[in-house]
NUPAPA-777583 format. One record per residue (C-alpha): residue in one letter; x, z, y. Coordinates in Angstrom, 2 decimals. Example, Ala and Ser with C-alpha at 12.3 -4.5 7.8 and 13.67 -1.06 7.14 Angstrom:
BEGIN
{res = A x = 12.30 z = 7.80 y = -4.50}
{res = S x = 13.67 z = 7.14 y = -1.06}
//
This chain:
BEGIN
{res = M x = -16.30 z = 6.01 y = -2.14}
{res = P x = -16.43 z = 3.97 y = -4.61}
{res = Y x = -14.85 z = 5.04 y = -7.91}
{res = D x = -11.90 z = 2.71 y = -8.92}
{res = S x = -11.12 z = 2.85 y = -12.92}
{res = S x = -7.48 z = 1.26 y = -12.48}
{res = A x = -6.51 z = 5.32 y = -11.69}
{res = P x = -7.93 z = 6.90 y = -14.85}
{res = I x = -6.55 z = 3.56 y = -17.39}
{res = A x = -2.84 z = 4.26 y = -15.59}
{res = T x = -2.85 z = 8.06 y = -15.90}
{res = L x = -3.74 z = 7.59 y = -19.94}
{res = R x = -0.85 z = 4.85 y = -20.81}
{res = A x = 1.56 z = 7.19 y = -18.62}
{res = L x = 0.61 z = 9.82 y = -20.44}
{res = Y x = 0.86 z = 8.02 y = -24.12}
{res = G x = 4.40 z = 6.49 y = -23.26}
{res = E x = 4.17 z = 3.67 y = -20.71}
{res = T x = 7.40 z = 3.64 y = -18.44}
{res = D x = 6.83 z = 0.43 y = -16.41}
{res = L x = 6.17 z = 2.00 y = -12.83}
{res = P x = 4.65 z = -0.97 y = -11.44}
{res = I x = 2.12 z = -0.16 y = -14.28}
{res = I x = 1.03 z = 3.13 y = -13.61}
{res = A x = 1.50 z = 2.69 y = -9.72}
{res = P x = -2.67 z = 3.05 y = -9.53}
{res = A x = -2.11 z = 6.14 y = -11.33}
{res = L x = 0.71 z = 7.44 y = -8.40}
{res = G x = -1.56 z = 6.24 y = -5.54}
{res = D x = -4.39 z = 9.04 y = -6.27}
{res = R x = -2.85 z = 13.08 y = -6.19}
{res = R x = -5.62 z = 13.97 y = -8.86}
{res = F x = -4.46 z = 11.81 y = -11.46}
{res = A x = -0.75 z = 11.39 y = -10.44}
{res = R x = -0.40 z = 14.99 y = -11.04}
{res = M x = -1.30 z = 14.81 y = -14.87}
{res = P x = 1.85 z = 13.05 y = -15.99}
{res = A x = 4.28 z = 15.79 y = -13.99}
{res = L x = 2.61 z = 18.60 y = -15.33}
{res = A x = 2.19 z = 17.13 y = -19.24}
{res = P x = 4.76 z = 17.62 y = -21.46}
{res = G x = 6.74 z = 14.96 y = -23.15}
{res = V x = 6.27 z = 12.20 y = -20.80}
{res = H x = 9.76 z = 10.10 y = -19.76}
{res = P x = 11.57 z = 11.63 y = -16.36}
{res = I x = 10.71 z = 8.42 y = -14.98}
{res = V x = 6.88 z = 8.69 y = -15.14}
{res = G x = 7.79 z = 12.40 y = -14.53}
{res = A x = 9.16 z = 12.74 y = -11.02}
{res = P x = 7.29 z = 9.53 y = -9.29}
{res = S x = 4.18 z = 11.44 y = -11.08}
{res = A x = 5.42 z = 15.19 y = -8.94}
{res = S x = 6.67 z = 13.04 y = -5.71}
{res = A x = 3.09 z = 11.72 y = -5.35}
{res = G x = 0.84 z = 14.79 y = -6.79}
{res = E x = 2.62 z = 16.75 y = -3.53}
{res = C x = 3.89 z = 18.74 y = -7.23}
{res = Q x = 7.02 z = 19.73 y = -5.80}
{res = T x = 7.38 z = 22.87 y = -8.45}
{res = C x = 7.31 z = 20.29 y = -11.61}
{res = F x = 10.93 z = 18.99 y = -10.00}
{res = P x = 13.71 z = 21.84 y = -12.01}
{res = P x = 15.33 z = 23.59 y = -9.66}
{res = P x = 19.21 z = 22.24 y = -8.55}
{res = C x = 21.49 z = 23.05 y = -11.05}
{res = A x = 24.37 z = 25.82 y = -10.40}
{res = T x = 26.91 z = 24.73 y = -12.76}
{res = H x = 27.05 z = 21.52 y = -11.31}
{res = P x = 27.29 z = 21.39 y = -8.24}
{res = R x = 27.29 z = 18.41 y = -5.62}
{res = P x = 30.16 z = 17.10 y = -4.87}
{res = Q x = 31.95 z = 17.45 y = -1.63}
{res = P x = 32.83 z = 14.50 y = 0.13}
{res = S x = 36.90 z = 15.31 y = -0.09}
{res = S x = 36.30 z = 14.84 y = -3.16}
{res = R x = 35.13 z = 11.74 y = -3.84}
{res = L x = 37.59 z = 9.10 y = -4.21}
//
C-alpha cells in the first residue's frame, strides 16, 4: 500500500489547533492517526470527538453525566 502523507500532516494540524473538519479529514480516514487527536490533551472537542469515533477509541468519550439526565419525552415542549 503506498504511503499517503496527508494523514500525518492533517494530524499535526489538528494537534496544533485546526478545527476545520475538511482539513483534518485525511487524519480521520486512518485509524492510527485519528487516535492521536482523540488522546491528546487540549485538542478542541470538535476535533476530539470525531477523532475518537474514527479511531475506534470509545473510551475517550466522557461517560453520561448523572446530574444532567436526558429529558423524557413527556417533559419536552
